PyMOL commands that place a pseudoatom at each C-alpha (Angstrom):
pseudoatom trace, name=CA, resn=UNK, resi=1, chain=A, elem=C, hetatm=0, pos=[151.613, 111.720, 110.293]
pseudoatom trace, name=CA, resn=UNK, resi=2, chain=A, elem=C, hetatm=0, pos=[152.429, 109.630, 107.267]
pseudoatom trace, name=CA, resn=UNK, resi=3, chain=A, elem=C, hetatm=0, pos=[149.734, 107.306, 105.897]
pseudoatom trace, name=CA, resn=UNK, resi=4, chain=A, elem=C, hetatm=0, pos=[150.860, 103.729, 105.347]
pseudoatom trace, name=CA, resn=UNK, resi=5, chain=A, elem=C, hetatm=0, pos=[149.263, 100.783, 103.638]
pseudoatom trace, name=CA, resn=UNK, resi=6, chain=A, elem=C, hetatm=0, pos=[149.120, 97.098, 104.516]
pseudoatom trace, name=CA, resn=UNK, resi=7, chain=A, elem=C, hetatm=0, pos=[147.101, 93.894, 104.366]
pseudoatom trace, name=CA, resn=UNK, resi=8, chain=A, elem=C, hetatm=0, pos=[145.035, 92.570, 107.275]
pseudoatom trace, name=CA, resn=UNK, resi=9, chain=A, elem=C, hetatm=0, pos=[146.428, 89.063, 107.868]
pseudoatom trace, name=CA, resn=UNK, resi=10, chain=A, elem=C, hetatm=0, pos=[144.708, 88.190, 111.139]
pseudoatom trace, name=CA, resn=UNK, resi=11, chain=A, elem=C, hetatm=0, pos=[141.491, 89.409, 112.775]
pseudoatom trace, name=CA, resn=UNK, resi=12, chain=A, elem=C, hetatm=0, pos=[139.951, 88.206, 116.045]
pseudoatom trace, name=CA, resn=UNK, resi=13, chain=A, elem=C, hetatm=0, pos=[136.369, 89.405, 115.784]
pseudoatom trace, name=CA, resn=UNK, resi=14, chain=A, elem=C, hetatm=0, pos=[135.380, 88.422, 119.340]
pseudoatom trace, name=CA, resn=UNK, resi=15, chain=A, elem=C, hetatm=0, pos=[138.167, 90.583, 120.781]
pseudoatom trace, name=CA, resn=UNK, resi=16, chain=A, elem=C, hetatm=0, pos=[138.010, 93.395, 118.212]
pseudoatom trace, name=CA, resn=UNK, resi=17, chain=A, elem=C, hetatm=0, pos=[141.662, 93.441, 117.134]
pseudoatom trace, name=CA, resn=UNK, resi=18, chain=A, elem=C, hetatm=0, pos=[144.049, 92.002, 114.543]
pseudoatom trace, name=CA, resn=UNK, resi=19, chain=A, elem=C, hetatm=0, pos=[147.389, 92.455, 112.741]
pseudoatom trace, name=CA, resn=UNK, resi=20, chain=A, elem=C, hetatm=0, pos=[148.447, 94.172, 109.526]
pseudoatom trace, name=CA, resn=UNK, resi=21, chain=A, elem=C, hetatm=0, pos=[151.443, 93.200, 107.383]
pseudoatom trace, name=CA, resn=UNK, resi=22, chain=A, elem=C, hetatm=0, pos=[152.879, 96.482, 106.032]
pseudoatom trace, name=CA, resn=UNK, resi=23, chain=A, elem=C, hetatm=0, pos=[153.585, 96.937, 102.329]
pseudoatom trace, name=CA, resn=UNK, resi=24, chain=A, elem=C, hetatm=0, pos=[157.282, 97.324, 103.032]
pseudoatom trace, name=CA, resn=UNK, resi=25, chain=A, elem=C, hetatm=0, pos=[157.377, 93.828, 104.611]
pseudoatom trace, name=CA, resn=UNK, resi=26, chain=A, elem=C, hetatm=0, pos=[158.518, 94.872, 108.110]
pseudoatom trace, name=CA, resn=UNK, resi=27, chain=A, elem=C, hetatm=0, pos=[157.035, 93.364, 111.300]
pseudoatom trace, name=CA, resn=UNK, resi=28, chain=A, elem=C, hetatm=0, pos=[153.258, 93.110, 111.716]
pseudoatom trace, name=CA, resn=UNK, resi=29, chain=A, elem=C, hetatm=0, pos=[151.406, 96.088, 113.222]
pseudoatom trace, name=CA, resn=UNK, resi=30, chain=A, elem=C, hetatm=0, pos=[148.685, 95.705, 115.902]
pseudoatom trace, name=CA, resn=UNK, resi=31, chain=A, elem=C, hetatm=0, pos=[145.307, 97.304, 115.081]
pseudoatom trace, name=CA, resn=UNK, resi=32, chain=A, elem=C, hetatm=0, pos=[142.277, 97.679, 117.337]
pseudoatom trace, name=CA, resn=UNK, resi=33, chain=A, elem=C, hetatm=0, pos=[138.658, 98.141, 116.193]
pseudoatom trace, name=CA, resn=UNK, resi=34, chain=A, elem=C, hetatm=0, pos=[138.670, 101.681, 117.641]
pseudoatom trace, name=CA, resn=UNK, resi=35, chain=A, elem=C, hetatm=0, pos=[141.177, 102.693, 114.924]
pseudoatom trace, name=CA, resn=UNK, resi=36, chain=A, elem=C, hetatm=0, pos=[138.366, 102.350, 112.333]
pseudoatom trace, name=CA, resn=UNK, resi=37, chain=A, elem=C, hetatm=0, pos=[136.162, 105.392, 112.761]
pseudoatom trace, name=CA, resn=UNK, resi=38, chain=A, elem=C, hetatm=0, pos=[132.993, 105.586, 110.662]
pseudoatom trace, name=CA, resn=UNK, resi=39, chain=A, elem=C, hetatm=0, pos=[133.587, 102.523, 108.489]
pseudoatom trace, name=CA, resn=UNK, resi=40, chain=A, elem=C, hetatm=0, pos=[130.560, 100.965, 106.796]
pseudoatom trace, name=CA, resn=UNK, resi=41, chain=A, elem=C, hetatm=0, pos=[131.525, 97.453, 107.962]
pseudoatom trace, name=CA, resn=UNK, resi=42, chain=A, elem=C, hetatm=0, pos=[133.944, 95.552, 110.186]
pseudoatom trace, name=CA, resn=UNK, resi=43, chain=A, elem=C, hetatm=0, pos=[137.342, 94.562, 108.795]
pseudoatom trace, name=CA, resn=UNK, resi=44, chain=A, elem=C, hetatm=0, pos=[137.842, 91.134, 107.199]
pseudoatom trace, name=CA, resn=UNK, resi=45, chain=A, elem=C, hetatm=0, pos=[141.051, 89.156, 106.691]
pseudoatom trace, name=CA, resn=UNK, resi=46, chain=A, elem=C, hetatm=0, pos=[142.559, 90.157, 103.329]
pseudoatom trace, name=CA, resn=UNK, resi=47, chain=A, elem=C, hetatm=0, pos=[141.361, 93.797, 103.456]
pseudoatom trace, name=CA, resn=UNK, resi=48, chain=A, elem=C, hetatm=0, pos=[143.849, 96.484, 102.385]
pseudoatom trace, name=CA, resn=UNK, resi=49, chain=A, elem=C, hetatm=0, pos=[144.138, 98.933, 105.298]
pseudoatom trace, name=CA, resn=UNK, resi=50, chain=A, elem=C, hetatm=0, pos=[145.364, 102.541, 105.127]
pseudoatom trace, name=CA, resn=UNK, resi=51, chain=A, elem=C, hetatm=0, pos=[146.630, 103.665, 108.538]
pseudoatom trace, name=CA, resn=UNK, resi=52, chain=A, elem=C, hetatm=0, pos=[148.979, 105.852, 110.497]
pseudoatom trace, name=CA, resn=UNK, resi=53, chain=A, elem=C, hetatm=0, pos=[151.498, 104.684, 113.105]
pseudoatom trace, name=CA, resn=UNK, resi=54, chain=A, elem=C, hetatm=0, pos=[150.911, 105.633, 116.723]
pseudoatom trace, name=CA, resn=UNK, resi=55, chain=A, elem=C, hetatm=0, pos=[151.764, 104.367, 120.194]
pseudoatom trace, name=CA, resn=UNK, resi=56, chain=A, elem=C, hetatm=0, pos=[149.511, 103.251, 123.037]
pseudoatom trace, name=CA, resn=UNK, resi=57, chain=A, elem=C, hetatm=0, pos=[149.816, 104.174, 126.738]
pseudoatom trace, name=CA, resn=UNK, resi=58, chain=A, elem=C, hetatm=0, pos=[152.426, 101.422, 127.235]
pseudoatom trace, name=CA, resn=UNK, resi=59, chain=A, elem=C, hetatm=0, pos=[154.587, 102.773, 124.405]
pseudoatom trace, name=CA, resn=UNK, resi=60, chain=A, elem=C, hetatm=0, pos=[153.817, 99.924, 121.986]
pseudoatom trace, name=CA, resn=UNK, resi=61, chain=A, elem=C, hetatm=0, pos=[153.413, 100.609, 118.257]
pseudoatom trace, name=CA, resn=UNK, resi=62, chain=A, elem=C, hetatm=0, pos=[149.924, 100.280, 116.792]
pseudoatom trace, name=CA, resn=UNK, resi=63, chain=A, elem=C, hetatm=0, pos=[147.849, 101.419, 113.797]
pseudoatom trace, name=CA, resn=UNK, resi=64, chain=A, elem=C, hetatm=0, pos=[145.628, 104.485, 114.296]
pseudoatom trace, name=CA, resn=UNK, resi=65, chain=A, elem=C, hetatm=0, pos=[143.259, 106.513, 112.061]
pseudoatom trace, name=CA, resn=UNK, resi=66, chain=A, elem=C, hetatm=0, pos=[142.653, 103.464, 109.869]
pseudoatom trace, name=CA, resn=UNK, resi=67, chain=A, elem=C, hetatm=0, pos=[140.302, 102.959, 106.959]
pseudoatom trace, name=CA, resn=UNK, resi=68, chain=A, elem=C, hetatm=0, pos=[139.518, 99.993, 104.743]
pseudoatom trace, name=CA, resn=UNK, resi=69, chain=A, elem=C, hetatm=0, pos=[140.313, 100.453, 101.061]
pseudoatom trace, name=CA, resn=UNK, resi=70, chain=A, elem=C, hetatm=0, pos=[137.164, 100.422, 98.906]
pseudoatom trace, name=CA, resn=UNK, resi=71, chain=A, elem=C, hetatm=0, pos=[134.762, 100.719, 101.846]
pseudoatom trace, name=CA, resn=UNK, resi=72, chain=A, elem=C, hetatm=0, pos=[132.756, 103.900, 102.121]
pseudoatom trace, name=CA, resn=UNK, resi=73, chain=A, elem=C, hetatm=0, pos=[133.310, 105.881, 105.285]
pseudoatom trace, name=CA, resn=UNK, resi=74, chain=A, elem=C, hetatm=0, pos=[130.159, 106.918, 107.160]
pseudoatom trace, name=CA, resn=UNK, resi=75, chain=A, elem=C, hetatm=0, pos=[130.085, 110.118, 109.144]
pseudoatom trace, name=CA, resn=UNK, resi=76, chain=A, elem=C, hetatm=0, pos=[128.853, 109.365, 112.659]
pseudoatom trace, name=CA, resn=UNK, resi=77, chain=A, elem=C, hetatm=0, pos=[128.462, 111.319, 115.856]
pseudoatom trace, name=CA, resn=UNK, resi=78, chain=A, elem=C, hetatm=0, pos=[129.962, 108.495, 117.876]
pseudoatom trace, name=CA, resn=UNK, resi=79, chain=A, elem=C, hetatm=0, pos=[132.259, 105.593, 116.974]
pseudoatom trace, name=CA, resn=UNK, resi=80, chain=A, elem=C, hetatm=0, pos=[130.780, 102.140, 116.428]
pseudoatom trace, name=CA, resn=UNK, resi=81, chain=A, elem=C, hetatm=0, pos=[130.543, 100.171, 119.673]
pseudoatom trace, name=CA, resn=UNK, resi=82, chain=A, elem=C, hetatm=0, pos=[130.751, 96.403, 119.549]
pseudoatom trace, name=CA, resn=UNK, resi=83, chain=A, elem=C, hetatm=0, pos=[129.115, 94.077, 122.016]
pseudoatom trace, name=CA, resn=UNK, resi=84, chain=A, elem=C, hetatm=0, pos=[131.488, 91.254, 122.798]
pseudoatom trace, name=CA, resn=UNK, resi=85, chain=A, elem=C, hetatm=0, pos=[128.760, 88.629, 123.330]
pseudoatom trace, name=CA, resn=UNK, resi=86, chain=A, elem=C, hetatm=0, pos=[127.026, 89.020, 119.961]
pseudoatom trace, name=CA, resn=UNK, resi=87, chain=A, elem=C, hetatm=0, pos=[129.675, 90.850, 117.870]
pseudoatom trace, name=CA, resn=UNK, resi=88, chain=A, elem=C, hetatm=0, pos=[126.943, 93.102, 116.417]
pseudoatom trace, name=CA, resn=UNK, resi=89, chain=A, elem=C, hetatm=0, pos=[127.762, 96.755, 115.774]
pseudoatom trace, name=CA, resn=UNK, resi=90, chain=A, elem=C, hetatm=0, pos=[125.449, 99.207, 117.497]
pseudoatom trace, name=CA, resn=UNK, resi=91, chain=A, elem=C, hetatm=0, pos=[125.252, 102.947, 117.215]
pseudoatom trace, name=CA, resn=UNK, resi=92, chain=A, elem=C, hetatm=0, pos=[124.036, 105.091, 120.027]
pseudoatom trace, name=CA, resn=UNK, resi=93, chain=A, elem=C, hetatm=0, pos=[122.503, 108.473, 119.270]
pseudoatom trace, name=CA, resn=UNK, resi=94, chain=A, elem=C, hetatm=0, pos=[123.143, 111.268, 121.743]
pseudoatom trace, name=CA, resn=UNK, resi=95, chain=A, elem=C, hetatm=0, pos=[120.116, 112.155, 123.862]
pseudoatom trace, name=CA, resn=UNK, resi=96, chain=A, elem=C, hetatm=0, pos=[119.584, 115.430, 122.011]
pseudoatom trace, name=CA, resn=UNK, resi=97, chain=A, elem=C, hetatm=0, pos=[118.999, 113.556, 118.724]
pseudoatom trace, name=CA, resn=UNK, resi=98, chain=A, elem=C, hetatm=0, pos=[116.658, 110.848, 120.009]
pseudoatom trace, name=CA, resn=UNK, resi=99, chain=A, elem=C, hetatm=0, pos=[113.070, 111.151, 118.838]
pseudoatom trace, name=CA, resn=UNK, resi=100, chain=A, elem=C, hetatm=0, pos=[110.410, 110.938, 121.479]
pseudoatom trace, name=CA, resn=UNK, resi=101, chain=A, elem=C, hetatm=0, pos=[106.962, 109.628, 120.724]
pseudoatom trace, name=CA, resn=UNK, resi=102, chain=A, elem=C, hetatm=0, pos=[104.326, 112.306, 121.000]
pseudoatom trace, name=CA, resn=UNK, resi=103, chain=A, elem=C, hetatm=0, pos=[100.760, 111.280, 121.695]
pseudoatom trace, name=CA, resn=UNK, resi=104, chain=A, elem=C, hetatm=0, pos=[98.552, 111.928, 118.713]
pseudoatom trace, name=CA, resn=UNK, resi=105, chain=A, elem=C, hetatm=0, pos=[95.113, 113.457, 119.041]
pseudoatom trace, name=CA, resn=UNK, resi=106, chain=A, elem=C, hetatm=0, pos=[92.935, 111.302, 116.806]
pseudoatom trace, name=CA, resn=UNK, resi=107, chain=A, elem=C, hetatm=0, pos=[89.721, 113.317, 117.316]
pseudoatom trace, name=CA, resn=UNK, resi=108, chain=A, elem=C, hetatm=0, pos=[88.999, 115.860, 114.601]
pseudoatom trace, name=CA, resn=UNK, resi=109, chain=A, elem=C, hetatm=0, pos=[86.543, 118.591, 115.598]
pseudoatom trace, name=CA, resn=UNK, resi=110, chain=A, elem=C, hetatm=0, pos=[85.728, 119.824, 112.077]
pseudoatom trace, name=CA, resn=UNK, resi=111, chain=A, elem=C, hetatm=0, pos=[83.367, 116.958, 111.094]
pseudoatom trace, name=CA, resn=UNK, resi=112, chain=A, elem=C, hetatm=0, pos=[81.579, 117.234, 114.459]
pseudoatom trace, name=CA, resn=UNK, resi=113, chain=A, elem=C, hetatm=0, pos=[81.032, 120.997, 114.012]
pseudoatom trace, name=CA, resn=UNK, resi=114, chain=A, elem=C, hetatm=0, pos=[79.752, 120.485, 110.450]
pseudoatom trace, name=CA, resn=UNK, resi=115, chain=A, elem=C, hetatm=0, pos=[77.382, 117.734, 111.607]
pseudoatom trace, name=CA, resn=UNK, resi=116, chain=A, elem=C, hetatm=0, pos=[75.934, 119.923, 114.400]
pseudoatom trace, name=CA, resn=UNK, resi=117, chain=A, elem=C, hetatm=0, pos=[75.513, 122.847, 111.984]
pseudoatom trace, name=CA, resn=UNK, resi=118, chain=A, elem=C, hetatm=0, pos=[73.614, 120.708, 109.476]
pseudoatom trace, name=CA, resn=UNK, resi=119, chain=A, elem=C, hetatm=0, pos=[71.398, 119.265, 112.226]
pseudoatom trace, name=CA, resn=UNK, resi=120, chain=A, elem=C, hetatm=0, pos=[70.483, 122.759, 113.499]
pseudoatom trace, name=CA, resn=UNK, resi=121, chain=A, elem=C, hetatm=0, pos=[69.747, 123.959, 109.954]
pseudoatom trace, name=CA, resn=UNK, resi=122, chain=A, elem=C, hetatm=0, pos=[67.435, 120.997, 109.251]
pseudoatom trace, name=CA, resn=UNK, resi=123, chain=A, elem=C, hetatm=0, pos=[65.671, 121.388, 112.599]
pseudoatom trace, name=CA, resn=UNK, resi=124, chain=A, elem=C, hetatm=0, pos=[64.997, 125.088, 111.908]
pseudoatom trace, name=CA, resn=UNK, resi=125, chain=A, elem=C, hetatm=0, pos=[63.652, 124.338, 108.412]
pseudoatom trace, name=CA, resn=UNK, resi=126, chain=A, elem=C, hetatm=0, pos=[61.324, 121.565, 109.627]
pseudoatom trace, name=CA, resn=UNK, resi=127, chain=A, elem=C, hetatm=0, pos=[60.021, 123.419, 112.672]
pseudoatom trace, name=CA, resn=UNK, resi=128, chain=A, elem=C, hetatm=0, pos=[58.964, 126.541, 110.732]
pseudoatom trace, name=CA, resn=UNK, resi=129, chain=A, elem=C, hetatm=0, pos=[55.287, 126.720, 109.713]
pseudoatom trace, name=CA, resn=UNK, resi=130, chain=A, elem=C, hetatm=0, pos=[55.138, 127.834, 106.087]
pseudoatom trace, name=CA, resn=UNK, resi=131, chain=A, elem=C, hetatm=0, pos=[52.309, 130.224, 105.247]
pseudoatom trace, name=CA, resn=UNK, resi=132, chain=A, elem=C, hetatm=0, pos=[50.395, 130.275, 101.960]
pseudoatom trace, name=CA, resn=UNK, resi=133, chain=A, elem=C, hetatm=0, pos=[48.999, 133.644, 100.859]
pseudoatom trace, name=CA, resn=UNK, resi=134, chain=A, elem=C, hetatm=0, pos=[45.893, 134.025, 98.750]
pseudoatom trace, name=CA, resn=UNK, resi=135, chain=A, elem=C, hetatm=0, pos=[44.294, 137.275, 97.673]
pseudoatom trace, name=CA, resn=UNK, resi=136, chain=A, elem=C, hetatm=0, pos=[41.901, 138.151, 100.429]
pseudoatom trace, name=CA, resn=UNK, resi=137, chain=A, elem=C, hetatm=0, pos=[42.916, 135.327, 102.854]
pseudoatom trace, name=CA, resn=UNK, resi=138, chain=A, elem=C, hetatm=0, pos=[45.968, 134.067, 104.725]
pseudoatom trace, name=CA, resn=UNK, resi=139, chain=A, elem=C, hetatm=0, pos=[46.120, 130.361, 105.475]
pseudoatom trace, name=CA, resn=UNK, resi=140, chain=A, elem=C, hetatm=0, pos=[48.450, 128.490, 107.792]
pseudoatom trace, name=CA, resn=UNK, resi=141, chain=A, elem=C, hetatm=0, pos=[49.497, 125.062, 106.549]
pseudoatom trace, name=CA, resn=UNK, resi=142, chain=A, elem=C, hetatm=0, pos=[50.216, 122.502, 109.260]
pseudoatom trace, name=CA, resn=UNK, resi=143, chain=A, elem=C, hetatm=0, pos=[53.819, 121.332, 109.677]
pseudoatom trace, name=CA, resn=UNK, resi=144, chain=A, elem=C, hetatm=0, pos=[54.739, 118.071, 107.980]
pseudoatom trace, name=CA, resn=UNK, resi=145, chain=A, elem=C, hetatm=0, pos=[54.890, 116.044, 111.192]
pseudoatom trace, name=CA, resn=UNK, resi=146, chain=A, elem=C, hetatm=0, pos=[51.201, 116.855, 111.938]
pseudoatom trace, name=CA, resn=UNK, resi=147, chain=A, elem=C, hetatm=0, pos=[50.022, 116.009, 108.408]
pseudoatom trace, name=CA, resn=UNK, resi=148, chain=A, elem=C, hetatm=0, pos=[51.622, 112.562, 108.606]
pseudoatom trace, name=CA, resn=UNK, resi=149, chain=A, elem=C, hetatm=0, pos=[48.682, 111.301, 110.674]
pseudoatom trace, name=CA, resn=UNK, resi=150, chain=A, elem=C, hetatm=0, pos=[46.468, 111.293, 107.517]
pseudoatom trace, name=CA, resn=UNK, resi=151, chain=A, elem=C, hetatm=0, pos=[46.454, 108.569, 104.830]
pseudoatom trace, name=CA, resn=UNK, resi=152, chain=A, elem=C, hetatm=0, pos=[44.894, 108.352, 101.386]
pseudoatom trace, name=CA, resn=UNK, resi=153, chain=A, elem=C, hetatm=0, pos=[41.746, 106.247, 101.930]
pseudoatom trace, name=CA, resn=UNK, resi=154, chain=A, elem=C, hetatm=0, pos=[39.747, 106.992, 98.791]
pseudoatom trace, name=CA, resn=UNK, resi=155, chain=A, elem=C, hetatm=0, pos=[38.020, 110.184, 99.974]
pseudoatom trace, name=CA, resn=UNK, resi=156, chain=A, elem=C, hetatm=0, pos=[37.343, 112.509, 97.051]
pseudoatom trace, name=CA, resn=UNK, resi=157, chain=A, elem=C, hetatm=0, pos=[34.801, 115.205, 98.150]
pseudoatom trace, name=CA, resn=UNK, resi=158, chain=A, elem=C, hetatm=0, pos=[34.901, 117.980, 100.763]
pseudoatom trace, name=CA, resn=UNK, resi=159, chain=A, elem=C, hetatm=0, pos=[31.914, 116.451, 102.535]
pseudoatom trace, name=CA, resn=UNK, resi=160, chain=A, elem=C, hetatm=0, pos=[34.048, 113.409, 103.365]
pseudoatom trace, name=CA, resn=UNK, resi=161, chain=A, elem=C, hetatm=0, pos=[36.716, 115.513, 105.126]
pseudoatom trace, name=CA, resn=UNK, resi=162, chain=A, elem=C, hetatm=0, pos=[36.735, 115.815, 108.937]
pseudoatom trace, name=CA, resn=UNK, resi=163, chain=A, elem=C, hetatm=0, pos=[39.014, 118.880, 109.065]
pseudoatom trace, name=CA, resn=UNK, resi=164, chain=A, elem=C, hetatm=0, pos=[40.682, 121.501, 106.903]
pseudoatom trace, name=CA, resn=UNK, resi=165, chain=A, elem=C, hetatm=0, pos=[44.084, 119.867, 107.586]
pseudoatom trace, name=CA, resn=UNK, resi=166, chain=A, elem=C, hetatm=0, pos=[42.805, 116.560, 106.200]
pseudoatom trace, name=CA, resn=UNK, resi=167, chain=A, elem=C, hetatm=0, pos=[41.506, 118.336, 103.058]
pseudoatom trace, name=CA, resn=UNK, resi=168, chain=A, elem=C, hetatm=0, pos=[44.955, 119.979, 102.536]
pseudoatom trace, name=CA, resn=UNK, resi=169, chain=A, elem=C, hetatm=0, pos=[46.634, 116.584, 102.924]
pseudoatom trace, name=CA, resn=UNK, resi=170, chain=A, elem=C, hetatm=0, pos=[44.284, 114.902, 100.394]
pseudoatom trace, name=CA, resn=UNK, resi=171, chain=A, elem=C, hetatm=0, pos=[44.694, 117.697, 97.861]
pseudoatom trace, name=CA, resn=UNK, resi=172, chain=A, elem=C, hetatm=0, pos=[48.496, 117.553, 98.037]
pseudoatom trace, name=CA, resn=UNK, resi=173, chain=A, elem=C, hetatm=0, pos=[49.054, 113.782, 98.375]
pseudoatom trace, name=CA, resn=UNK, resi=174, chain=A, elem=C, hetatm=0, pos=[46.118, 111.754, 97.039]
pseudoatom trace, name=CA, resn=UNK, resi=175, chain=A, elem=C, hetatm=0, pos=[45.119, 111.390, 93.356]
pseudoatom trace, name=CA, resn=UNK, resi=176, chain=A, elem=C, hetatm=0, pos=[41.602, 111.990, 92.010]
pseudoatom trace, name=CA, resn=UNK, resi=177, chain=A, elem=C, hetatm=0, pos=[40.327, 114.477, 94.633]
pseudoatom trace, name=CA, resn=UNK, resi=178, chain=A, elem=C, hetatm=0, pos=[37.572, 116.959, 93.751]
pseudoatom trace, name=CA, resn=UNK, resi=179, chain=A, elem=C, hetatm=0, pos=[38.095, 119.535, 96.517]
pseudoatom trace, name=CA, resn=UNK, resi=180, chain=A, elem=C, hetatm=0, pos=[39.513, 122.533, 94.629]
pseudoatom trace, name=CA, resn=UNK, resi=181, chain=A, elem=C, hetatm=0, pos=[36.849, 123.618, 92.157]
pseudoatom trace, name=CA, resn=UNK, resi=182, chain=A, elem=C, hetatm=0, pos=[38.448, 126.949, 91.234]
pseudoatom trace, name=CA, resn=UNK, resi=183, chain=A, elem=C, hetatm=0, pos=[42.032, 125.510, 90.982]
pseudoatom trace, name=CA, resn=UNK, resi=184, chain=A, elem=C, hetatm=0, pos=[43.669, 128.004, 93.353]
pseudoatom trace, name=CA, resn=UNK, resi=185, chain=A, elem=C, hetatm=0, pos=[45.303, 125.349, 95.605]
pseudoatom trace, name=CA, resn=UNK, resi=186, chain=A, elem=C, hetatm=0, pos=[42.964, 125.956, 98.551]
pseudoatom trace, name=CA, resn=UNK, resi=187, chain=A, elem=C, hetatm=0, pos=[40.634, 122.978, 99.214]
pseudoatom trace, name=CA, resn=UNK, resi=188, chain=A, elem=C, hetatm=0, pos=[37.046, 123.148, 100.449]
pseudoatom trace, name=CA, resn=UNK, resi=189, chain=A, elem=C, hetatm=0, pos=[36.841, 126.946, 100.620]
pseudoatom trace, name=CA, resn=UNK, resi=190, chain=A, elem=C, hetatm=0, pos=[33.094, 127.057, 101.282]
pseudoatom trace, name=CA, resn=UNK, resi=191, chain=A, elem=C, hetatm=0, pos=[33.113, 124.317, 103.922]
pseudoatom trace, name=CA, resn=UNK, resi=192, chain=A, elem=C, hetatm=0, pos=[35.965, 125.530, 106.095]
for i in range(1, 192): cmd.bond("trace and resi %d" % i, "trace and resi %d" % (i + 1))
show_as sticks, trace
zoom trace
């Protein structure tokens, strides 16, 4: 078909049709909104229209395969559909292209696993009873949670201690004690 050119002289937006005056000055040509496929906007009076001549089911002449000069054509899967009440163009995507919302899992297991691992490591370190070796003797030092029952109360000598555990606590935590005469780190060796 031969492409022709004309000016849009009348457009009824509510009905979606109008009339083009051809360049050659012959009688006006009817054009329907469906003739504009993939146009970036609706036609406006005064637009230059490029079109081909076709006939409808009643045998009347009309413009088909139209485009508006200077308006970018948009490739679409479906033609623009106009709602007559609001005259707002809407595009409908085929079902295959619609995005569906997927529920997101917001819980991340990695921090929970790391936290449990650290907790187990700390528990194992605290619950172990460290042993101190000395030439000729092996001593067991009480775990930290049992030593916490003692407080520095000014005791300095082995004779003031009620137990070996208390003497170990004073030697390690309280200043000015005189319980380790030979300086080997073992308090009150003769008494206990």
